[in-house]
N, CA, C and O atoms as a GROMACS GRO file, in nm:
protein
  400
    1MET      N    1   7.160  -1.201  -1.246
    1MET     CA    2   7.017  -1.178  -1.234
    1MET      C    3   6.932  -1.175  -1.156
    1MET      O    4   6.950  -1.247  -1.057
    2ASN      N    5   6.799  -1.091  -1.164
    2ASN     CA    6   6.739  -1.051  -1.105
    2ASN      C    7   6.610  -1.167  -1.017
    2ASN      O    8   6.507  -1.220  -1.058
    3LYS      N    9   6.676  -1.168  -0.890
    3LYS     CA   10   6.572  -1.252  -0.770
    3LYS      C   11   6.438  -1.191  -0.745
    3LYS      O   12   6.432  -1.073  -0.710
    4ILE      N   13   6.312  -1.271  -0.763
    4ILE     CA   14   6.130  -1.235  -0.717
    4ILE      C   15   6.168  -1.276  -0.654
    4ILE      O   16   6.271  -1.343  -0.662
    5LEU      N   17   6.085  -1.249  -0.537
    5LEU     CA   18   5.959  -1.302  -0.413
    5LEU      C   19   5.861  -1.282  -0.431
    5LEU      O   20   5.821  -1.165  -0.428
    6ILE      N   21   5.762  -1.408  -0.464
    6ILE     CA   22   5.596  -1.328  -0.510
    6ILE      C   23   5.580  -1.422  -0.368
    6ILE      O   24   5.639  -1.522  -0.328
    7ALA      N   25   5.486  -1.351  -0.320
    7ALA     CA   26   5.403  -1.341  -0.147
    7ALA      C   27   5.258  -1.380  -0.213
    7ALA      O   28   5.181  -1.296  -0.260
    8GLU      N   29   5.238  -1.491  -0.210
    8GLU     CA   30   5.056  -1.498  -0.255
    8GLU      C   31   5.018  -1.588  -0.217
    8GLU      O   32   5.098  -1.678  -0.244
    9ASP      N   33   4.890  -1.641  -0.134
    9ASP     CA   34   4.832  -1.795  -0.058
    9ASP      C   35   4.780  -1.834  -0.179
    9ASP      O   36   4.750  -1.950  -0.150
   10ASN      N   37   4.753  -1.824  -0.271
   10ASN     CA   38   4.694  -1.914  -0.360
   10ASN      C   39   4.790  -1.989  -0.450
   10ASN      O   40   4.860  -1.927  -0.530
   11ALA      N   41   4.796  -2.120  -0.439
   11ALA     CA   42   4.863  -2.207  -0.507
   11ALA      C   43   4.943  -2.206  -0.638
   11ALA      O   44   5.060  -2.212  -0.676
   12VAL      N   45   4.822  -2.194  -0.687
   12VAL     CA   46   4.818  -2.208  -0.862
   12VAL      C   47   4.830  -2.064  -0.869
   12VAL      O   48   4.934  -2.034  -0.929
   13ASN      N   49   4.748  -1.938  -0.820
   13ASN     CA   50   4.890  -1.844  -0.870
   13ASN      C   51   4.970  -1.828  -0.892
   13ASN      O   52   5.013  -1.787  -0.999
   14ARG      N   53   5.050  -1.868  -0.751
   14ARG     CA   54   5.211  -1.864  -0.722
   14ARG      C   55   5.311  -1.968  -0.859
   14ARG      O   56   5.417  -1.920  -0.899
   15GLU      N   57   5.273  -2.069  -0.902
   15GLU     CA   58   5.265  -2.122  -0.939
   15GLU      C   59   5.232  -2.078  -1.158
   15GLU      O   60   5.296  -2.136  -1.246
   16LEU      N   61   5.159  -2.006  -1.177
   16LEU     CA   62   5.140  -1.933  -1.247
   16LEU      C   63   5.256  -1.835  -1.282
   16LEU      O   64   5.340  -1.837  -1.372
   17LEU      N   65   5.235  -1.753  -1.184
   17LEU     CA   66   5.341  -1.628  -1.218
   17LEU      C   67   5.473  -1.681  -1.151
   17LEU      O   68   5.577  -1.642  -1.204
   18ARG      N   69   5.482  -1.744  -1.069
   18ARG     CA   70   5.665  -1.821  -1.124
   18ARG      C   71   5.688  -1.878  -1.248
   18ARG      O   72   5.791  -1.861  -1.315
   19GLU      N   73   5.585  -1.951  -1.281
   19GLU     CA   74   5.713  -1.988  -1.475
   19GLU      C   75   5.592  -1.884  -1.518
   19GLU      O   76   5.490  -1.927  -1.571
   20LEU      N   77   5.608  -1.779  -1.498
   20LEU     CA   78   5.578  -1.677  -1.609
   20LEU      C   79   5.672  -1.578  -1.598
   20LEU      O   80   5.685  -1.499  -1.691
   21LEU      N   81   5.762  -1.566  -1.464
   21LEU     CA   82   5.845  -1.513  -1.456
   21LEU      C   83   5.974  -1.600  -1.468
   21LEU      O   84   6.084  -1.544  -1.465
   22GLU      N   85   5.967  -1.686  -1.477
   22GLU     CA   86   6.100  -1.815  -1.504
   22GLU      C   87   6.138  -1.836  -1.654
   22GLU      O   88   6.246  -1.848  -1.712
   23ALA      N   89   6.008  -1.835  -1.695
   23ALA     CA   90   6.056  -1.851  -1.837
   23ALA      C   91   6.098  -1.741  -1.886
   23ALA      O   92   6.165  -1.761  -1.987
   24ARG      N   93   6.087  -1.632  -1.860
   24ARG     CA   94   6.170  -1.464  -1.919
   24ARG      C   95   6.257  -1.461  -1.820
   24ARG      O   96   6.237  -1.372  -1.737
   25GLY      N   97   6.362  -1.541  -1.800
   25GLY     CA   98   6.477  -1.566  -1.724
   25GLY      C   99   6.546  -1.494  -1.604
   25GLY      O  100   6.663  -1.455  -1.606
   26TYR      N  101   6.441  -1.477  -1.476
   26TYR     CA  102   6.431  -1.452  -1.338
   26TYR      C  103   6.423  -1.568  -1.270
   26TYR      O  104   6.399  -1.677  -1.321
   27ALA      N  105   6.442  -1.549  -1.162
   27ALA     CA  106   6.505  -1.618  -1.082
   27ALA      C  107   6.373  -1.608  -0.974
   27ALA      O  108   6.308  -1.504  -0.983
   28VAL      N  109   6.344  -1.672  -0.912
   28VAL     CA  110   6.184  -1.657  -0.901
   28VAL      C  111   6.175  -1.796  -0.750
   28VAL      O  112   6.209  -1.913  -0.760
   29ASP      N  113   6.107  -1.711  -0.601
   29ASP     CA  114   6.148  -1.730  -0.461
   29ASP      C  115   5.963  -1.744  -0.438
   29ASP      O  116   5.882  -1.694  -0.516
   30GLU      N  117   5.940  -1.795  -0.357
   30GLU     CA  118   5.794  -1.811  -0.356
   30GLU      C  119   5.777  -1.804  -0.199
   30GLU      O  120   5.883  -1.835  -0.145
   31ALA      N  121   5.674  -1.772  -0.107
   31ALA     CA  122   5.588  -1.758  -0.017
   31ALA      C  123   5.472  -1.773  -0.003
   31ALA      O  124   5.401  -1.741  -0.098
   32CYS      N  125   5.420  -1.817   0.098
   32CYS     CA  126   5.264  -1.844   0.077
   32CYS      C  127   5.174  -1.802   0.183
   32CYS      O  128   5.077  -1.865   0.225
   33ASP      N  129   5.243  -1.618   0.246
   33ASP     CA  130   5.180  -1.598   0.365
   33ASP      C  131   5.312  -1.556   0.426
   33ASP      O  132   5.404  -1.635   0.446
   34GLY      N  133   5.316  -1.363   0.468
   34GLY     CA  134   5.305  -1.272   0.517
   34GLY      C  135   5.435  -1.302   0.603
   34GLY      O  136   5.516  -1.209   0.605
   35GLN      N  137   5.467  -1.413   0.673
   35GLN     CA  138   5.546  -1.478   0.754
   35GLN      C  139   5.648  -1.494   0.701
   35GLN      O  140   5.760  -1.469   0.747
   36GLU      N  141   5.618  -1.540   0.590
   36GLU     CA  142   5.714  -1.623   0.531
   36GLU      C  143   5.793  -1.601   0.441
   36GLU      O  144   5.893  -1.650   0.389
   37ALA      N  145   5.703  -1.484   0.430
   37ALA     CA  146   5.806  -1.349   0.305
   37ALA      C  147   5.899  -1.317   0.369
   37ALA      O  148   6.019  -1.338   0.351
   38LEU      N  149   5.829  -1.249   0.471
   38LEU     CA  150   5.953  -1.182   0.545
   38LEU      C  151   6.073  -1.226   0.547
   38LEU      O  152   6.162  -1.158   0.496
   39ASP      N  153   6.097  -1.336   0.601
   39ASP     CA  154   6.156  -1.439   0.679
   39ASP      C  155   6.244  -1.415   0.543
   39ASP      O  156   6.314  -1.315   0.527
   40MET      N  157   6.231  -1.518   0.447
   40MET     CA  158   6.269  -1.468   0.259
   40MET      C  159   6.310  -1.359   0.217
   40MET      O  160   6.367  -1.375   0.110
   41ILE      N  161   6.309  -1.246   0.253
   41ILE     CA  162   6.331  -1.076   0.216
   41ILE      C  163   6.406  -1.119   0.330
   41ILE      O  164   6.492  -1.082   0.250
   42ALA      N  165   6.472  -1.166   0.451
   42ALA     CA  166   6.598  -1.139   0.531
   42ALA      C  167   6.705  -1.231   0.495
   42ALA      O  168   6.825  -1.211   0.477
   43GLN      N  169   6.635  -1.332   0.490
   43GLN     CA  170   6.745  -1.442   0.388
   43GLN      C  171   6.816  -1.431   0.234
   43GLN      O  172   6.934  -1.451   0.203
   44ASN      N  173   6.692  -1.389   0.143
   44ASN     CA  174   6.742  -1.414   0.023
   44ASN      C  175   6.761  -1.282  -0.041
   44ASN      O  176   6.829  -1.279  -0.144
   45GLN      N  177   6.704  -1.161   0.010
   45GLN     CA  178   6.703  -1.051  -0.023
   45GLN      C  179   6.692  -1.024  -0.212
   45GLN      O  180   6.775  -1.001  -0.300
   46PRO      N  181   6.529  -1.045  -0.208
   46PRO     CA  182   6.522  -1.044  -0.354
   46PRO      C  183   6.504  -0.878  -0.390
   46PRO      O  184   6.472  -0.778  -0.325
   47ASP      N  185   6.557  -0.913  -0.570
   47ASP     CA  186   6.550  -0.721  -0.586
   47ASP      C  187   6.438  -0.638  -0.615
   47ASP      O  188   6.441  -0.516  -0.623
   48ILE      N  189   6.300  -0.744  -0.638
   48ILE     CA  190   6.101  -0.728  -0.556
   48ILE      C  191   6.068  -0.791  -0.482
   48ILE      O  192   6.114  -0.888  -0.421
   49LEU      N  193   5.932  -0.708  -0.484
   49LEU     CA  194   5.881  -0.811  -0.393
   49LEU      C  195   5.753  -0.822  -0.472
   49LEU      O  196   5.728  -0.709  -0.514
   50LEU      N  197   5.621  -0.945  -0.529
   50LEU     CA  198   5.536  -0.924  -0.567
   50LEU      C  199   5.435  -0.973  -0.434
   50LEU      O  200   5.451  -1.048  -0.338
   51LEU      N  201   5.352  -0.910  -0.472
   51LEU     CA  202   5.219  -0.961  -0.334
   51LEU      C  203   5.088  -0.954  -0.399
   51LEU      O  204   5.031  -0.852  -0.438
   52ASP      N  205   5.053  -1.061  -0.405
   52ASP     CA  206   4.879  -1.120  -0.452
   52ASP      C  207   4.881  -1.050  -0.520
   52ASP      O  208   4.874  -0.930  -0.494
   53ILE      N  209   4.898  -1.135  -0.711
   53ILE     CA  210   4.870  -1.150  -0.810
   53ILE      C  211   4.757  -1.125  -0.854
   53ILE      O  212   4.757  -1.118  -0.977
   54GLY      N  213   4.602  -1.100  -0.776
   54GLY     CA  214   4.464  -1.065  -0.809
   54GLY      C  215   4.457  -0.951  -0.777
   54GLY      O  216   4.364  -0.916  -0.704
   55MET      N  217   4.562  -0.849  -0.826
   55MET     CA  218   4.522  -0.748  -0.801
   55MET      C  219   4.414  -0.658  -0.964
   55MET      O  220   4.421  -0.668  -1.086
   56PRO      N  221   4.331  -0.580  -0.869
   56PRO     CA  222   4.261  -0.484  -1.018
   56PRO      C  223   4.391  -0.406  -1.124
   56PRO      O  224   4.487  -0.345  -1.078
   57VAL      N  225   4.365  -0.427  -1.261
   57VAL     CA  226   4.461  -0.392  -1.373
   57VAL      C  227   4.522  -0.392  -1.398
   57VAL      O  228   4.558  -0.305  -1.477
   58LEU      N  229   4.624  -0.516  -1.344
   58LEU     CA  230   4.778  -0.550  -1.396
   58LEU      C  231   4.710  -0.723  -1.405
   58LEU      O  232   4.642  -0.814  -1.359
   59ASN      N  233   4.818  -0.658  -1.526
   59ASN     CA  234   4.723  -0.794  -1.635
   59ASN      C  235   4.954  -0.854  -1.689
   59ASN      O  236   5.065  -0.809  -1.659
   60ALA      N  237   4.907  -0.960  -1.767
   60ALA     CA  238   5.082  -0.998  -1.765
   60ALA      C  239   5.180  -0.911  -1.785
   60ALA      O  240   5.295  -0.887  -1.748
   61ARG      N  241   5.031  -0.839  -1.910
   61ARG     CA  242   5.172  -0.778  -2.010
   61ARG      C  243   5.190  -0.644  -1.875
   61ARG      O  244   5.308  -0.611  -1.868
   62ALA      N  245   5.135  -0.597  -1.813
   62ALA     CA  246   5.114  -0.461  -1.751
   62ALA      C  247   5.264  -0.505  -1.647
   62ALA      O  248   5.374  -0.454  -1.625
   63LEU      N  249   5.182  -0.643  -1.598
   63LEU     CA  250   5.389  -0.675  -1.538
   63LEU      C  251   5.460  -0.702  -1.561
   63LEU      O  252   5.543  -0.717  -1.471
   64THR      N  253   5.499  -0.734  -1.696
   64THR     CA  254   5.620  -0.772  -1.779
   64THR      C  255   5.669  -0.637  -1.832
   64THR      O  256   5.786  -0.639  -1.870
   65GLU      N  257   5.601  -0.517  -1.842
   65GLU     CA  258   5.646  -0.378  -1.884
   65GLU      C  259   5.713  -0.342  -1.759
   65GLU      O  260   5.824  -0.290  -1.771
   66GLU      N  261   5.656  -0.363  -1.610
   66GLU     CA  262   5.726  -0.267  -1.514
   66GLU      C  263   5.812  -0.357  -1.400
   66GLU      O  264   5.828  -0.316  -1.285
   67LEU      N  265   5.867  -0.493  -1.452
   67LEU     CA  266   5.964  -0.576  -1.397
   67LEU      C  267   6.100  -0.478  -1.491
   67LEU      O  268   6.199  -0.439  -1.430
   68GLU      N  269   6.080  -0.449  -1.649
   68GLU     CA  270   6.141  -0.444  -1.721
   68GLU      C  271   6.200  -0.282  -1.741
   68GLU      O  272   6.300  -0.241  -1.801
   69ARG      N  273   6.115  -0.223  -1.680
   69ARG     CA  274   6.099  -0.062  -1.660
   69ARG      C  275   6.185  -0.063  -1.534
   69ARG      O  276   6.266   0.030  -1.533
   70LEU      N  277   6.189  -0.144  -1.427
   70LEU     CA  278   6.220  -0.129  -1.280
   70LEU      C  279   6.330  -0.149  -1.244
   70LEU      O  280   6.408  -0.097  -1.164
   71PHE      N  281   6.332  -0.268  -1.341
   71PHE     CA  282   6.501  -0.310  -1.353
   71PHE      C  283   6.563  -0.275  -1.506
   71PHE      O  284   6.641  -0.347  -1.569
   72GLY      N  285   6.526  -0.191  -1.533
   72GLY     CA  286   6.603  -0.116  -1.691
   72GLY      C  287   6.657  -0.154  -1.774
   72GLY      O  288   6.757  -0.112  -1.833
   73THR      N  289   6.570  -0.270  -1.792
   73THR     CA  290   6.682  -0.402  -1.942
   73THR      C  291   6.531  -0.463  -1.966
   73THR      O  292   6.431  -0.486  -1.899
   74ARG      N  293   6.580  -0.480  -2.124
   74ARG     CA  294   6.533  -0.633  -2.109
   74ARG      C  295   6.596  -0.722  -2.170
   74ARG      O  296   6.644  -0.713  -2.283
   75GLU      N  297   6.599  -0.844  -2.071
   75GLU     CA  298   6.698  -0.922  -2.037
   75GLU      C  299   6.646  -1.028  -2.228
   75GLU      O  300   6.714  -1.059  -2.326
   76ASN      N  301   6.529  -1.043  -2.203
   76ASN     CA  302   6.493  -1.139  -2.300
   76ASN      C  303   6.442  -1.085  -2.455
   76ASN      O  304   6.326  -1.104  -2.492
   77ARG      N  305   6.533  -1.023  -2.532
   77ARG     CA  306   6.438  -0.903  -2.621
   77ARG      C  307   6.394  -1.010  -2.727
   77ARG      O  308   6.293  -0.990  -2.793
   78ASP      N  309   6.441  -1.080  -2.737
   78ASP     CA  310   6.381  -1.206  -2.864
   78ASP      C  311   6.211  -1.279  -2.810
   78ASP      O  312   6.134  -1.335  -2.887
   79LEU      N  313   6.193  -1.264  -2.696
   79LEU     CA  314   6.068  -1.319  -2.669
   79LEU      C  315   5.964  -1.270  -2.728
   79LEU      O  316   5.949  -1.150  -2.705
   80PRO      N  317   5.831  -1.352  -2.845
   80PRO     CA  318   5.753  -1.210  -2.815
   80PRO      C  319   5.687  -1.125  -2.747
   80PRO      O  320   5.688  -1.155  -2.627
   81PRO      N  321   5.624  -1.023  -2.772
   81PRO     CA  322   5.532  -0.945  -2.723
   81PRO      C  323   5.431  -1.076  -2.631
   81PRO      O  324   5.424  -1.192  -2.672
   82ASP      N  325   5.359  -1.027  -2.502
   82ASP     CA  326   5.256  -1.085  -2.447
   82ASP      C  327   5.120  -1.080  -2.534
   82ASP      O  328   5.122  -0.973  -2.595
   83PRO      N  329   5.032  -1.136  -2.556
   83PRO     CA  330   4.886  -1.085  -2.592
   83PRO      C  331   4.837  -1.036  -2.488
   83PRO      O  332   4.855  -1.027  -2.367
   84PRO      N  333   4.714  -0.982  -2.634
   84PRO     CA  334   4.665  -0.901  -2.549
   84PRO      C  335   4.511  -0.977  -2.441
   84PRO      O  336   4.427  -1.058  -2.479
   85HIS      N  337   4.524  -0.922  -2.327
   85HIS     CA  338   4.393  -1.065  -2.222
   85HIS      C  339   4.271  -0.936  -2.230
   85HIS      O  340   4.258  -0.814  -2.225
   86GLU      N  341   4.184  -1.086  -2.250
   86GLU     CA  342   4.052  -1.108  -2.297
   86GLU      C  343   3.962  -0.946  -2.193
   86GLU      O  344   3.988  -0.946  -2.073
   87GLY      N  345   3.897  -0.864  -2.228
   87GLY     CA  346   3.883  -0.744  -2.155
   87GLY      C  347   3.975  -0.583  -2.126
   87GLY      O  348   3.946  -0.491  -2.051
   88ASP      N  349   4.100  -0.601  -2.225
   88ASP     CA  350   4.247  -0.554  -2.296
   88ASP      C  351   4.217  -0.579  -2.355
   88ASP      O  352   4.267  -0.686  -2.391
   89ALA      N  353   4.081  -0.515  -2.462
   89ALA     CA  354   4.109  -0.512  -2.600
   89ALA      C  355   4.164  -0.384  -2.643
   89ALA      O  356   4.145  -0.377  -2.764
   90SER      N  357   4.232  -0.265  -2.595
   90SER     CA  358   4.300  -0.161  -2.664
   90SER      C  359   4.498  -0.232  -2.632
   90SER      O  360   4.587  -0.200  -2.711
   91GLY      N  361   4.519  -0.298  -2.540
   91GLY     CA  362   4.604  -0.316  -2.498
   91GLY      C  363   4.669  -0.215  -2.378
   91GLY      O  364   4.790  -0.208  -2.353
   92LYS      N  365   4.586  -0.155  -2.326
   92LYS     CA  366   4.653  -0.065  -2.215
   92LYS      C  367   4.559  -0.106  -2.102
   92LYS      O  368   4.449  -0.158  -2.078
   93THR      N  369   4.674  -0.048  -2.042
   93THR     CA  370   4.609  -0.049  -1.890
   93THR      C  371   4.548   0.066  -1.861
   93THR      O  372   4.537   0.164  -1.935
   94ARG      N  373   4.476   0.040  -1.658
   94ARG     CA  374   4.467   0.178  -1.591
   94ARG      C  375   4.533   0.216  -1.499
   94ARG      O  376   4.522   0.132  -1.410
   95ALA      N  377   4.603   0.304  -1.465
   95ALA     CA  378   4.685   0.341  -1.344
   95ALA      C  379   4.552   0.292  -1.186
   95ALA      O  380   4.434   0.323  -1.170
   96ALA      N  381   4.635   0.218  -1.110
   96ALA     CA  382   4.556   0.147  -0.995
   96ALA      C  383   4.546   0.372  -0.965
   96ALA      O  384   4.613   0.472  -0.988
   97GLY      N  385   4.354   0.309  -0.878
   97GLY     CA  386   4.303   0.430  -0.821
   97GLY      C  387   4.234   0.506  -0.913
   97GLY      O  388   4.192   0.606  -0.855
   98SER      N  389   4.203   0.505  -1.030
   98SER     CA  390   4.198   0.571  -1.153
   98SER      C  391   3.981   0.504  -1.164
   98SER      O  392   3.918   0.404  -1.131
   99SER      N  393   3.951   0.632  -1.224
   99SER     CA  394   3.772   0.539  -1.223
   99SER      C  395   3.730   0.626  -1.352
   99SER      O  396   3.620   0.681  -1.342
  100LYS      N  397   3.789   0.644  -1.454
  100LYS     CA  398   3.821   0.604  -1.589
  100LYS      C  399   3.879   0.422  -1.632
  100LYS      O  400   3.906   0.392  -1.748
   0.00000   0.00000   0.00000
């Protein structure tokens, strides 16, 4: 099972992301600050670290697609696709740093 560490200072954001990822079969650890994240990385050796989910142009669908791309498989193929998010009518996201 792929292990993910969430480093996020907002408890509500951490809980939301943890629930989303665990529902898709990922093992999730949480850190509420940078030092705790560094300690947990050394101790638990996660496969991936997610920092602060309040980043622009990233939504739950883009996150799921990127995790699947990085891990190379879709562990839960029977799950329905994520619904489009408000403000994301086309279902597409812009690359970070994109001006259009």
